[in-house]
KERO-923132 format. One line per 8 residues: number of its first residue (from 1); their letters; for each residue x, y, z of N, C-alpha, C. Coordinates in steps of 0.001 Angstrom, whole numbers, plus 500000, padded with zeros to 6 digits. Layout:
// KERO-923132
NUM> a> X:Y:Z:X:Y:Z:X:Y:Z | ... $
***
This chain:
// KERO-923132
1> mrvveiap> 494544:506554:482009:494563:506372:483355:496157:505734:483938 | 495939:505725:485387:496771:505522:485696:496432:504396:487390 | 497552:503345:487160:497094:502363:488123:497485:502548:489653 | 497262:503099:490536:498467:502986:491957:497713:502001:492932 | 498567:500837:493201:498662:500163:494258:498453:500615:495486 | 497757:500585:496424:497584:500632:497816:498204:499041:498330 | 498685:499301:499375:499474:497536:500182:499174:497865:501476 | 497705:497847:501900:497752:497620:503242:498520:496717:504104 $
9> pwvqtdll> 498798:497129:505515:498838:496273:506152:498134:495336:507134 | 497705:494795:507911:497118:494385:509002:496642:496004:509588 | 495605:496370:509619:494897:497439:510050:493872:497171:511070 | 494148:498081:512160:492953:498155:513383:491889:498757:513107 | 490398:497584:512556:489436:498307:511946:488305:497506:512607 | 487067:497590:512468:485999:496817:512698:485878:495152:511674 | 486660:495392:510333:486635:494225:509914:487457:493179:510359 | 486536:492219:510503:487359:490826:511405:487494:491292:513042 $
17> dsknepra> 486383:492055:513161:486939:492446:514943:488538:492941:515264 | 489475:493340:514539:490581:493746:514647:490696:495070:515487 | 489941:495709:515667:490073:496999:516346:491014:497455:517473 | 491068:496094:518056:491695:496050:519247:492588:495204:519421 | 493251:494736:517946:494185:493886:517986:494958:494610:518214 | 496217:494104:519124:497763:494749:519052:498939:494739:518071 | 498726:493649:517380:499156:493325:516282:499174:493925:514613 | 498037:494830:514674:497330:495138:513812:497856:496902:513930 $
25> mplapyie> 497705:497474:512582:498915:498810:512845:497082:499812:512839 | 497741:500766:513918:496445:501586:513805:495848:502371:512720 | 494424:502527:512975:494179:503365:511814:494529:504620:511478 | 494781:505266:511775:494996:506991:512004:496189:506923:511360 | 497253:506555:511671:498598:506178:511046:498833:505724:509912 | 497698:504622:509618:497836:503960:507995:497573:505059:507051 | 496116:505750:507499:495669:506988:506771:496768:507406:506120 | 497002:508507:507668:497936:509365:507245:499106:508932:506275 $
33> qtirelsa> 499769:507762:506656:500774:507469:505716:500572:507273:504347 | 499349:506399:504236:498518:506231:502928:498749:507541:501598 | 497918:508791:502599:497368:509506:502068:499079:510658:501492 | 499993:510473:502464:501275:511332:501912:501985:510186:500924 | 502059:509237:500598:502271:508442:499536:501895:508762:498536 | 500257:508729:498385:499723:508929:497464:499582:510712:496800 | 499779:511111:497691:499910:512555:497472:501530:513287:496820 | 502280:511884:496961:503604:511915:496398:503868:511949:495154 $
41> gnvealve> 502470:511059:494636:502548:510823:493206:503165:509370:492982 | 503272:508346:493975:504129:507331:493833:503288:506119:493083 | 503672:505230:492323:502690:504387:492167:502255:503228:493159 | 502620:503298:494294:502411:502221:495130:502212:502875:496253 | 501299:503003:497242:500885:503635:498209:501266:502204:499532 | 502661:502755:499764:502776:501464:500780:503501:501982:502088 | 502678:501712:503007:503261:502427:504410:504754:501437:504834 | 505552:502053:505967:506657:501335:505925:506389:499707:506651 $
49> varpmrdt> 505255:499668:507748:504887:498287:508557:504850:497479:507019 | 504180:497608:506246:503855:496886:505294:505395:496492:504339 | 506119:497009:504484:507623:497045:503308:507999:495974:503574 | 508385:495031:504339:508993:493516:504153:508273:492602:503180 | 506831:492780:503423:505749:492144:503242:505537:491984:501532 | 505717:493536:501044:505989:493565:499928:507211:493073:499221 | 508309:493547:499835:509897:492977:499360:509886:491670:498972 | 508659:490867:499763:508816:489229:499296:507957:488823:498293 $
57> vgpdeaaf> 507107:489202:497511:506234:489279:496311:506872:488455:495843 | 506164:488223:494260:506611:487085:492991:507589:487609:492315 | 508109:487518:491504:509336:487778:490616:508767:489050:489743 | 509274:490263:489821:508853:491015:488658:507611:491752:489077 | 506988:492001:489906:505740:492514:490081:505516:493623:490406 | 506646:494415:490949:507064:495899:490927:506927:496360:489390 | 507920:495634:488536:508208:496170:487334:506643:495685:486293 | 505964:495013:486628:504829:494750:485729:504086:496041:486154 $
65> vtqfndrf> 504149:496465:487259:502947:497526:487742:503612:499217:486701 | 504917:499147:487042:505415:500519:486445:505203:500544:485012 | 505474:499340:484311:505130:499083:482657:503932:499469:482357 | 503260:499031:483451:501433:498814:482842:501155:500218:482858 | 501613:501059:483995:501738:502602:483792:502141:503371:483249 | 503286:503160:482498:503970:503769:481399:503156:503627:480273 | 502572:502541:480154:502008:502434:478813:500710:503554:478541 | 500043:504234:479618:498906:505029:479450:499624:506855:480235 $
73> ea> 500698:506610:480365:501321:507740:480615:500755:508781:479057 | 500208:510091:479466:499750:511141:478286:501172:511893:478302 $
***
């Protein structure tokens, strides 16, 4: 088993009526960048626009995800 974290930013979708919200990321580029990250085999699928939010998470969160994945590597 392998856990991959998908960390989306605010994306323009019908969810919460944000399809036309200019501050949200357009859906097509979000999907394209996320698929690229998943295809690269990363443990975190993170689009560039979300990186500033990701970089301000709690202490050692990324290390925890990596250690968790390492336990299940075959």
